[in-house]
Structure formats: structure tokens, C-alpha cells
C-alpha positions, 0 to 999 in steps of 0.5 A, a space after each residue: 499499499 502506498 502512503 506517499 503521493 507521487 510529486 506533483 507534475 505540470 511545472 517547468 523549473 526548479 532549484 536545488 540549494 544546498 550547502 557542498 558539493 556532493 549534498 546533492 548526490 548523496 540524496 536527490 540526484 535520482 530525482 533530478 535525473 527523472 525530471 531532467 529526463 521528463 523535459 524540466 529545467 534544473 539548476 543547482 545552488 551551492 552555498 559553499 564550494 566544499 573547500 574544508 571537506 577534504 583532510 589531505 587537500 587545501 582549501 584552495 586547491 579542494 575549491 577548485 576540485 569540487 566546484 569541478 566535480 559538481 559541474 561534471 556531476 551535474 552534467 550526468 543528469 542533465 544540469 548545466 547551471 550551477 551557482 557557488 555563492 562563496 560562504 565559507 565551508 564548515 562555517 555557514 550562518 543563518 543570518 540575513 546575508 544568507 537569506 539575501 544571497 539565497 533570495 537573489 539566487 532564486 530570483 535569478 533562476 525563477 523556480 516553480 520547485 525549490 528543493 531544500 536540504 535536509 535541516 533536522 538536527 539529526 539523521 534519521 528524525 530521532 536523537 539517536 541518529 548522527 548529528 547532522 552538519 551545521 552548514 546542512 541545518 543552516 542552509 535548509 533553514 535559510 532557504 526555506 525563508 528565502 523563497 518567501 524573501 525572494 517574493 517580497 521586494 521590501 525584505 531586501 530592496 537592494 536586490 537588483 534581481 526583480 521578485 519572484 513569487 512563482 514557486 509553487 512548492 518547497 521540497 525538503 528531502 527527508 526521511 520516507 516516515 517524514 515524507 509527503 510525496 516521492 519521486 519514481 527514480 526505477 529507470 534513473 538509478 545508474 545516472 544517480 550512481 554516475 552523478 556521485 561517482 564524479 565526486 573522485 577526489 572527495 570519495 578518495 578523501 573519504 578513503 572509499 576504495 571501491 567507489 562504485 560498489 560504495 555509490 550503488 549499496 548507498 543510493 540503491 539502499 535510500 531508494 529501496 527504503 522509500 518502496 514500502 511507502 510508495 507502492 514498491 517502487 524506489 523513489 526519492 522522498 520529499 515533504 512538500 510545503 506551499 510557496 508564494 506560487 502554490 496553486 489554489 486548492 
């Protein structure tokens, strides 16, 4: 029995907003692949360049490597527009400056759907789960606010980008138990795996020896965990919140 609805259709553009290169590929790249295969346009916004994410690599070297890997990773799943906002990796602050930068990015990209990363305190939604990254929590929460900021010309009047009130939904990547909707990724498992494998330097820095087996086990496991809630279909789960442009009930 399915208890997750299919993700809404009838939209054209999505912006996926995350803290670091690899955050998308560890969660929602399969959904991105499904959307672009269906003709939708998807853009990425990376708040940092992940420059502090590889212990063996100096930040200036890591920044260039990780930006290149994210662009290559996006290309695998049909994404060509990738923005990096330049906030410091590991030190992202949920403040007005972050909200302003995200609102400006949303105005530039003018999405029907904004995808926000999981920003709960613990992975898995329980206090027994590992503590979530401070950057993830800050970016996810600020994204929720920035959608409204992007629609209101008076909150950040200094922005040159025109206000955008057309976002219909904010889709937060969440565990299946907390989700309302899912995207069927049965047909796009291989692109999702290849998208994660594009982060070669990062996976090498983690000490992953068999990168393909690692990516396959991780992403297949995540998609399979959605299946009992989604009519037996592998999927990516989201909690949907209406945006300022939500269709009338």
C-alpha cells in the first residue's frame, strides 16, 4: 500500500539549494535525473565550494577540484547551471546575509520548485541518529525563508534581481517516514550513481576504495527504503510545503 503521493507535475523549472558539493548526489540526484529526463530544467545553488571537506587537500586546491566535480556531476543528470555563492565551508551562518544571497539566486533562477536539503538536527529524524552538519541545518532553514524573501520586494530592496513569487512548492529531502511525496527513480538509478562517482577527489579523500560498490549500495539502499511507502517503487522522498505561487486549492 502506497502512503506517499507522486511528486506534482505540470511545472518547468526547479532550483536545488544545498551547502556543499556532493550534498545533492548523496540524496536527490536520482530525482533530478528523473525530472530532466521528463523535460524539466533544473539548476543548482551551492552555498559553499566544499573547500574544507578534504583533510588531505588545501582549501584553495579543494575549492577548484570540488567545483569542477560538482559541474561534472550535474552534467551527468542533465544540469548545466550551477552557482556557487562563496560562503565559507563549515562556517555557514543562518543570517540575513545568507537569506539575501539565496533570495537573489531564487530570483535569478525563477523556479517553480525549490528543493531544500534536510535540516533536522539528527539524521534519521531521531535523537539516536548522527548529528546533522551545521552547514546543512543553516542552509536548509535559510532556504525555507528565502523563498518568501524572493517574493517580497521590500525585505531586501537593495537586490537588483526582480522579485519572484512563482515558486509553487518547497520540497525538503527527508526520511520516508517524514515525507509526503516521492519521485520514482526506478529508471534513473545508473545516472544517479554516476553523478556521485563524479566526486572522485572527495570519495578518495573519504578513503573509499571501491567507489562504484559504495555508491551503488548507498543510493540503492536509500531508494529501496522509500519503496514500502511508495507502492513498491524505488524513489526519493520529499516533504512538500506550499510556496507563494502554490496553485489554489
